[in-house]
C-alpha positions as CSV (number, residue, x, y, z in Angstrom):
1,M,-17.2,30.7,-18.1
2,L,-16.8,28.5,-15.0
3,Q,-13.2,29.2,-14.4
4,T,-13.8,33.0,-14.4
5,E,-16.6,32.6,-11.9
6,I,-14.4,30.5,-9.7
7,L,-11.6,33.0,-9.8
8,E,-13.9,35.9,-9.1
9,S,-15.4,34.2,-6.1
10,L,-12.0,33.1,-4.9
11,Q,-10.7,36.7,-5.0
12,Q,-13.6,37.8,-2.8
13,L,-12.6,35.4,0.0
14,P,-10.1,36.3,2.7
15,D,-6.7,34.8,2.5
16,S,-7.4,32.2,5.1
17,L,-10.4,30.8,3.2
18,Q,-8.4,31.0,-0.1
19,Q,-5.9,28.7,1.6
20,E,-8.6,26.3,2.5
21,V,-9.9,26.3,-1.1
22,L,-6.4,25.5,-2.3
23,H,-6.2,22.6,0.2
24,Y,-9.5,21.3,-1.0
25,I,-8.4,21.5,-4.6
26,E,-5.3,19.5,-3.7
27,F,-7.4,16.9,-1.9
28,L,-9.7,16.5,-5.0
29,K,-6.7,16.1,-7.3
30,T,-5.2,13.3,-5.2
31,R,-8.6,11.6,-4.6
32,Y,-9.6,11.5,-8.3
33,A,-6.1,11.2,-9.8
34,Q,-5.7,8.4,-12.3
35,P,-4.3,5.3,-10.5
36,K,-0.7,4.5,-11.4
37,A,-0.2,1.4,-13.5
38,E,0.8,-1.3,-11.1
39,T,3.5,-3.7,-12.1
40,P,2.2,-7.2,-12.4
41,K,3.2,-9.5,-9.6
42,K,5.3,-12.4,-10.6
43,R,3.7,-15.7,-9.9
44,R,5.6,-18.2,-7.9
45,A,6.6,-21.3,-9.7
46,A,6.0,-24.6,-8.1
47,G,9.2,-26.4,-7.1
48,A,11.3,-23.3,-7.2
49,L,13.0,-24.1,-3.9
50,K,13.3,-27.9,-4.5
51,G,16.5,-29.2,-2.9
52,K,17.2,-25.9,-1.0
53,I,15.2,-27.0,2.1
54,I,16.4,-30.1,3.9
55,M,14.6,-31.8,6.8
56,A,16.5,-34.0,9.1
57,D,15.6,-37.8,9.0
58,D,14.7,-37.8,12.7
59,F,12.5,-34.7,12.5
60,D,9.6,-36.4,14.1
61,A,11.6,-38.2,16.7
62,P,11.1,-37.2,20.4
63,L,13.6,-34.7,21.7
64,E,16.0,-35.9,24.4
65,D,15.0,-32.9,26.6
66,F,11.4,-34.3,26.9
67,K,12.2,-37.9,27.6
68,E,11.2,-37.6,31.3
69,Y,7.7,-36.3,30.3
70,M,7.0,-39.2,28.0
């Protein structure tokens, strides 16, 4: 059986290499893990901020500070 072969081979390795095998196994688990179900993003509704943003009537009028440049 494959698991038995893996365990036997692992036991023959020195501790430092066994640690590397463990790190590789953890890497494989994270790389090939099932992706978590993402929560669907809420779509923005058109006009949701209507009336909350106010623009001054003289928005496009030249500023007093720049009169000498005009």
